[in-house]
C-alpha positions in Angstrom: -8.5 7.2 -2.6 -8.1 8.5 1.0 -5.8 5.6 1.9 -3.6 6.3 -1.1 -3.4 10.0 -0.2 -2.4 8.9 3.3 0.4 6.7 2.1 1.8 9.5 -0.1 1.6 11.9 2.9 3.6 9.6 5.1 6.2 8.9 2.5 6.6 12.6 1.9 7.1 13.2 5.6 9.9 10.7 5.7 11.6 12.2 2.6 11.3 15.7 4.1 12.8 14.5 7.4 15.8 13.1 5.4 16.2 16.3 3.5 16.1 18.5 6.6 18.7 16.3 8.2 21.1 17.1 5.4 20.5 13.9 3.3 20.7 14.1 -0.5 17.3 13.3 -2.0 17.0 12.4 -5.7 13.7 12.5 -7.4 13.5 10.1 -10.3 10.9 9.6 -13.0 9.0 6.4 -13.7 8.7 4.6 -17.0 5.2 4.4 -18.4 3.3 3.9 -21.6 3.1 6.8 -23.9 -0.3 8.2 -24.9 0.6 7.7 -28.6 2.3 4.7 -30.3 4.9 3.5 -27.9 8.3 1.9 -28.4 9.1 -1.3 -26.5 10.6 -0.8 -23.1 13.5 -3.1 -22.3 13.6 -4.2 -18.7 16.6 -3.3 -16.7 18.3 -6.2 -15.0 18.3 -9.9 -15.9 15.5 -11.1 -13.8 15.9 -14.2 -11.6 17.4 -17.2 -13.4 15.6 -20.4 -12.7 17.5 -23.6 -12.0 15.0 -25.7 -14.0 15.9 -26.7 -17.6 12.2 -27.1 -18.5 9.0 -25.2 -17.8 5.5 -26.6 -17.8 3.2 -24.5 -15.7 3.2 -21.7 -13.0 0.7 -20.5 -10.5 0.6 -17.7 -7.9 -0.3 -18.3 -4.3 -1.6 -15.0 -2.9 -1.9 -16.2 0.7 1.8 -17.1 1.2 3.0 -14.7 -1.6 4.8 -17.3 -3.7 5.1 -17.9 -7.4 5.2 -21.7 -7.9 6.9 -23.2 -10.9 7.3 -26.8 -11.9 10.1 -28.2 -14.1 13.1 -30.5 -14.4 16.7 -29.7 -13.5 19.5 -31.2 -15.6 22.8 -32.1 -14.0 26.2 -32.1 -15.8 26.2 -35.9 -16.1 22.9 -35.7 -18.0 20.7 -37.0 -15.2 17.4 -35.1 -14.5 15.5 -34.4 -11.3 12.0 -32.9 -11.0 12.0 -29.6 -9.1 9.1 -27.7 -7.6 10.1 -24.1 -6.5 8.2 -21.3 -4.9 9.7 -17.9 -5.3 8.8 -15.4 -2.5 7.4 -12.0 -3.6 6.1 -10.9 -0.2 5.1 -12.3 3.2 7.5 -14.4 5.3 9.8 -17.5 5.0 12.8 -18.3 2.9 13.2 -16.6 -0.4 12.8 -19.9 -2.3 10.9 -23.0 -1.2 11.8 -26.1 -3.1 11.2 -29.8 -3.3 13.0 -32.4 -5.4 11.1 -35.2 -7.1 11.5 -37.8 -9.8 11.7 -36.5 -13.3 9.7 -35.7 -15.3 7.8 -33.2 -13.3 5.0 -31.3 -15.0 2.1 -29.1 -13.8 1.6 -27.3 -10.5 -1.4 -26.1 -8.5 -1.9 -24.6 -5.1 -4.8 -24.9 -2.6 -6.6 -21.5 -2.2 -5.5 -21.5 1.4 -1.9 -21.7 0.4 -1.4 -24.7 2.7 -1.0 -27.3 0.0 1.0 -27.5 -3.2 0.6 -30.1 -5.9 2.9 -31.2 -8.7 2.4 -33.7 -11.5 4.5 -36.9 -11.7 4.3 -39.6 -14.3 2.4 -42.1 -12.0 0.8 -39.9 -9.3 0.3 -36.3 -8.1 2.9 -35.2 -5.6 1.3 -33.6 -2.6 3.0 -31.2 -0.1 1.9 -29.2 2.9 3.3 -25.7 2.8 4.1 -23.6 5.8 6.2 -20.4 5.9 8.3 -21.4 3.0 8.8 -25.1 4.0 7.4 -28.0 2.0 6.5 -31.3 3.7 5.6 -34.4 1.7 2.1 -35.8 2.2 0.6 -39.0 0.8 0.7 -38.9 -3.0 -2.6 -38.5 -4.9 -3.4 -41.5 -7.1 -3.6 -40.7 -10.8 -3.5 -42.6 -14.1 -0.2 -42.9 -15.8 1.1 -39.9 -17.8 4.0 -39.6 -20.2 3.0 -36.5 -22.1 3.0 -33.9 -19.4 0.3 -33.3 -16.8 -1.5 -30.0 -16.2 -3.1 -29.2 -12.9 -5.6 -26.6 -11.8 -7.5 -26.0 -8.5 -10.9 -24.6 -9.1 -14.3 -24.9 -7.5 -12.7 -26.5 -4.4 -11.4 -29.4 -6.4 -8.1 -30.5 -7.9 -8.2 -31.4 -11.6 -5.4 -32.9 -13.7 -4.7 -34.4 -17.1 -3.4 -37.9 -17.8 -2.1 -39.3 -21.0 0.1 -42.3 -21.5 2.1 -43.0 -24.6 5.0 -45.2 -25.6 7.0 -42.1 -26.6 6.5 -38.3 -26.7 5.9 -38.6 -30.5 2.9 -40.8 -29.8 1.1 -38.4 -27.4 -1.3 -37.3 -30.2 -2.5 -40.9 -30.9 -3.6 -42.2 -27.5 -6.7 -41.6 -25.4 -6.2 -39.2 -22.4 -8.4 -38.1 -19.6 -9.2 -35.2 -17.2 -9.4 -36.5 -13.7 -10.4 -35.1 -10.3 -8.8 -35.9 -7.0 -10.7 -37.0 -3.9 -11.1 -34.5 -1.0 -10.8 -34.8 2.7 -14.6 -34.1 2.9 -15.2 -37.4 1.2 -15.8 -36.4 -2.4 -14.6 -39.2 -4.6 -11.9 -39.2 -7.3 -12.3 -40.3 -10.9 -12.2 -39.3 -14.5 -14.6 -36.5 -15.6 -13.9 -36.7 -19.4 -11.8 -38.3 -22.1 -10.1 -36.9 -25.1 -8.2 -38.1 -28.2 -6.0 -35.0 -28.1 -3.7 -33.6 -25.4 -5.8 -31.3 -23.2 -4.8 -28.0 -21.4 -6.7 -26.9 -18.3 -7.4 -23.4 -17.0 -9.4 -22.4 -13.9 -11.4 -19.3 -13.3 -13.5 -17.5 -10.7 -16.6 -19.1 -9.3 -15.4 -22.6 -10.2 -15.0 -22.1 -13.9 -12.9 -24.6 -15.8 -11.7 -24.6 -19.4 -10.6 -27.7 -21.4 -8.6 -26.8 -24.5 -7.3 -29.7 -26.7 -4.1 -29.2 -28.7 -4.5 -29.2 -32.5 -3.1 -32.3 -34.1 -3.5 -34.5 -37.1 -6.5 -36.3 -35.7 -8.2 -33.0 -34.6 -8.0 -30.3 -37.2 -10.4 -28.0 -35.2 -10.2 -28.8 -31.5 -13.3 -28.1 -29.4 -12.7 -25.8 -26.5 -15.1 -26.3 -23.6 -16.2 -24.2 -20.7 -17.6 -25.7 -17.5 -18.5 -24.8 -14.0 -17.7 -27.1 -11.0 -20.8 -28.1 -9.0 -21.3 -30.0 -5.8 -22.1 -33.1 -7.9 -25.4 -33.7 -6.2 -27.0 -34.7 -9.6 -24.1 -37.0 -10.4 -22.3 -34.5 -12.6 -19.4 -32.7 -11.2 -19.1 -30.3 -14.2 -22.0 -28.1 -15.5 -21.5 -27.6 -19.3 -21.6 -23.9 -20.2 -20.5 -23.8 -23.8 -18.1 -25.0 -26.5 -16.2 -23.3 -29.3 -14.5 -24.3 -32.5 -12.4 -21.7 -34.2 -13.6 -22.5 -37.7 -17.1 -22.4 -39.1 -17.3 -25.9 -40.4 -15.0 -27.6 -38.0 -12.2 -28.3 -40.5 -9.0 -26.6 -41.6 -6.7 -24.5 -39.3 -8.7 -24.5 -36.1 -7.6 -23.4 -32.6 -3.8 -23.5 -32.1 -3.9 -23.2 -28.3 -1.1 -21.5 -26.3 -2.8 -20.2 -23.2 -6.1 -19.0 -21.8 -7.3 -16.9 -18.8 -10.6 -15.6 -17.4 -11.3 -12.0 -16.6 -11.7 -11.2 -12.9 -15.5 -11.6 -13.0 -15.4 -14.6 -15.3 -17.3 -12.9 -18.1 -14.5 -13.1 -20.6 -12.1 -15.8 -21.6 -9.0 -14.7 -23.5 -7.3 -17.4 -25.6 -3.8 -17.0 -27.0 -4.0 -18.7 -30.4 -0.9 -19.4 -32.4 -2.7 -18.4 -35.6 -5.1 -15.7 -34.6 -3.4 -14.0 -31.7 -5.7 -13.2 -28.8 -9.3 -14.4 -29.2 -12.0 -13.3 -26.8 -14.9 -15.6 -25.8 -17.8 -15.2 -23.4 -16.9 -17.0 -20.2 -20.6 -18.0 -19.8 -21.3 -19.7 -23.2 -18.1 -19.6 -25.3 -19.5 -17.3 -28.0 -17.0 -15.1 -29.8 -16.6 -11.5 -28.5 -15.2 -8.5 -30.3 -11.6 -7.9 -29.4 -10.9 -4.2 -28.6 -7.4 -4.8 -27.2 -4.3 -3.6 -29.2 -2.6 -6.8 -30.5 1.0 -7.8 -30.1 3.2 -6.2 -32.7 3.5 -7.8 -36.1 6.1 -10.5 -36.0 5.4 -11.5 -32.3 4.1 -15.1 -32.0 1.5 -15.2 -29.2 2.3 -17.4 -26.2 0.5 -16.2 -23.1 -2.4 -14.1 -21.8 -3.4 -13.0 -18.3 -6.0 -10.9 -16.6 -5.3 -9.5 -13.1 -7.5 -10.7 -10.3 -8.3 -7.1 -9.3 -10.0 -6.6 -12.7 -7.6 -3.8 -13.8 -5.0 -5.2 -16.1 -4.7 -7.4 -19.2 -1.4 -8.8 -20.5 -0.4 -10.5 -23.7 2.9 -12.3 -24.1 4.7 -13.5 -27.2 7.9 -14.5 -28.9 9.5 -11.8 -31.1 13.0 -11.0 -32.4 15.1 -7.9 -32.0 13.5 -5.0 -30.1 10.0 -5.9 -31.1 7.8 -6.1 -28.0 7.3 -9.6 -26.5 4.7 -8.3 -24.0 2.0 -5.7 -23.8 0.3 -4.6 -20.6 -3.0 -2.7 -21.0 -6.1 -1.7 -18.9 -8.6 -4.6 -18.8 -11.3 -2.1 -19.5 -10.9 -1.6 -23.2 -12.8 1.7 -23.1 -9.8 3.3 -21.5 -8.2 4.8 -24.6 -4.5 4.4 -23.9 -1.7 2.6 -25.7 -0.4 -0.4 -23.7 3.0 -0.6 -22.1 5.2 -2.7 -24.4 8.1 -4.7 -23.1 10.9 -6.4 -25.1 13.0 -9.3 -23.8 16.1 -9.5 -25.9 19.1 -10.5 -23.7 21.0 -13.8 -23.4 21.1 -13.2 -19.7 17.4 -12.4 -19.3 15.5 -14.5 -21.9 14.3 -13.6 -25.4 10.6 -14.6 -25.3 7.7 -15.2 -23.1 7.1 -18.9 -22.7 3.7 -20.5 -23.4 1.5 -20.1 -20.2 4.3 -18.1 -18.7 2.4 -15.1 -17.2 0.4 -14.6 -13.9 -0.6 -11.6 -11.9 -0.4 -11.2 -8.1 -3.9 -11.1 -6.5 -3.8 -7.3 -6.0 -2.8 -6.7 -9.6 0.3 -4.7 -8.7 2.8 -7.2 -10.1 2.9 -9.3 -13.3 5.2 -12.4 -13.1 6.6 -13.4 -16.4 8.7 -16.5 -17.3 11.1 -16.0 -20.3 13.4 -18.4 -22.0 16.2 -18.5 -24.5 15.5 -19.3 -28.1 16.2 -23.0 -27.5 13.9 -23.2 -24.5 16.6 -24.7 -22.2 17.2 -21.7 -19.8 14.5 -19.8 -18.0 14.1 -16.5 -16.0 11.4 -15.1 -13.8 10.7 -11.4 -14.2 8.5 -9.2 -12.1 6.8 -6.3 -13.9 5.3 -3.5 -11.7 2.0 -2.7 -13.3 2.1 0.9 -12.1 4.6 1.4 -14.9 1.7 1.2 -17.3 -0.1 4.1 -15.7 -0.3 7.4 -17.5 2.2 10.0 -16.3 1.3 13.0 -14.3 3.5 16.1 -13.5 3.4 19.5 -12.0 4.3 22.3 -14.5 4.5 26.1 -14.5 4.8 26.2 -10.7 5.5 29.8 -9.5 5.0 31.8 -6.4 4.7 35.4 -5.2 6.6 37.3 -2.6 7.7 35.2 0.4 7.5 37.4 3.5 7.5 35.8 7.0 4.1 35.9 8.7 2.2 37.0 5.5 0.0 35.4 2.9 1.9 33.4 0.4 0.6 32.3 -3.0 1.7 29.4 -5.3 0.2 28.8 -8.7 0.7 26.0 -11.2 -0.8 23.3 -13.3 -1.3 19.5 -12.8 -0.7 17.9 -16.2 -2.3 14.5 -16.6 -1.4 12.5 -19.7 -3.7 10.2 -21.5 -7.4 9.7 -20.4 -9.4 12.0 -18.1 -9.0 11.3 -14.4 -11.5 9.0 -12.7 -12.0 11.5 -9.9 -11.7 15.2 -9.5 -8.0 15.7 -8.6 -6.8 17.2 -5.4 -3.3 18.2 -4.4 -1.9 17.4 -1.0 0.4 19.9 0.6 3.0 19.6 3.3 4.9 22.5 4.7 8.2 22.1 6.6 9.8 24.9 8.5 12.7 23.9 10.8 11.7 20.7 12.7 7.9 21.3 12.2 6.0 19.5 9.4 2.4 20.6 8.8 -0.2 19.0 6.6 -2.2 21.8 4.9 -5.7 21.4 3.5 -5.9 19.7 0.1 -6.0 22.1 -2.9 -8.6 21.5 -5.6 -7.6 21.3 -9.3 -9.6 23.2 -11.9 -10.9 21.5 -15.1 -7.9 23.0 -17.0 -5.5 21.5 -14.5 -4.6 24.9 -12.8 -4.5 25.3 -9.1 -3.8 28.0 -6.5 -2.3 27.4 -3.1 -2.6 30.1 -0.4 -0.8 29.8 2.9 0.3 32.1 5.7 4.0 31.7 6.1 5.6 31.1 9.5 6.5 34.2 11.5 10.2 33.5 11.5 12.2 34.1 8.3 14.2 31.2 6.8 13.9 28.3 4.5 10.4 26.7 4.0 9.8 23.5 2.1 6.5 22.8 0.3 5.8 19.4 -1.1 2.9 19.2 -3.5 1.6 15.7 -4.1 -0.9 14.1 -6.4 -1.7 10.5 -5.3 -2.8 9.4 -8.8 -5.9 7.5 -9.7 -7.0 4.4 -11.5 -5.2 5.5 -14.7 -2.6 8.0 -13.6 0.7 7.7 -11.8 1.4 9.6 -8.6 3.7 12.6 -8.7 5.3 15.1 -6.4 6.8 18.6 -6.7 9.2 20.1 -4.1 9.4 23.8 -3.7 12.0 25.5 -1.5 11.2 29.1 -0.5 13.5 31.5 1.3 11.4 33.8 3.3 12.4 37.3 4.5 11.2 39.2 7.6 8.8 42.1 7.1 11.5 44.7 7.9 13.7 43.5 5.1 10.7 43.4 2.7 9.8 47.0 3.6 13.4 48.1 3.1 13.5 46.5 -0.3 10.2 48.1 -1.2 11.6 51.7 -0.4 14.6 51.1 -2.7 
């Protein structure tokens, strides 16, 4: 909290300096979720259009501040090229790092150090060293043949990938596939860790958690989702089995229709985006069903993606909807915070019209949500960045008034800090800066009463003239920061006395 207050204080000082220098300062509001039922917010701007004409997987590298995306680029003559791109959202280096490979390219993963990036090819795993936005090819990682689209995940210090060979894409549901693990530089061997008759999706989690989620197909009416933990393999088993889950009681009928999955920051919850049921919550330790307290996507939105923020604060659900129906909801990960989620609609031919399956990831600090959208045909793609602070409850200063402003005398300001939504997580305080001429002074923080009212008392400078007060609330875990500017024209005591005699 103190660090946040400090940042607000420094920002205010800069704004004050600009105002005193004669600059025009515009204070704008911020979009946020309403405390009651909220309409969908349509993002301004088209996002960043991606060059790839396909999307398979994305991952966020918090060390080098990149969003890595794998897909294929299609040229006017119909030829295709695999393309691995890393879009910069902070840090240093070129805005976009890229590498061209043979098509098809599917799946992407990054080493936790950010120094290596992996992408799936049909006959191997492409391997790159990454430094400051540049990719340098390394020796490819051997892998069984794949013609159905690989998925990659780095968890527990190991790189896992799927392999599935078929004569045609239509035959991908009828052949045996595997989940493999790559060798490490420390001497850990490569090999297959399991086999499956269905196409398998992978998802990693904290503490070496790994999910295997088969697709539903004609040969597997009720796929069996499994949760594992990566071990050191000392007992001969690299994966410790934690639990499995079928989505129907008897293992038949419309079982799991997998779209995406993600673990909560502590690994205790696994959220699954299911094409039939929406978001399903499972225990991350044994795969048992958990009660879902999150507000669902609006009716008519087909679920496509889920994501928890690594800082433990946010939970997002993505989908595909028509018109202005929300395609994305952003809510507090703690369901006990009673607040309607921020709802976002993508409905623009230049920005995408739906969230693609597996198309959402948070930055490590939880301050940004990266979303990949596509057109209805799934041939054009865009990357959007949603600032999670937009989902915070609004705060504002209201009923601000002040008494007589006489130079050198006691000055009193009253008002109320209005906090929408849930109660604040800490007792609020108001920071105060006073500016008179070139001098900017930080005044002691002002406490806020339970009803939101506050009283500021200050001795005005001895010289009459304009005095700026900037009242600031730094926000908390659920409320947005806000400021209030107060311009006071002080008079000298002689003028005040003259006015009094009249």
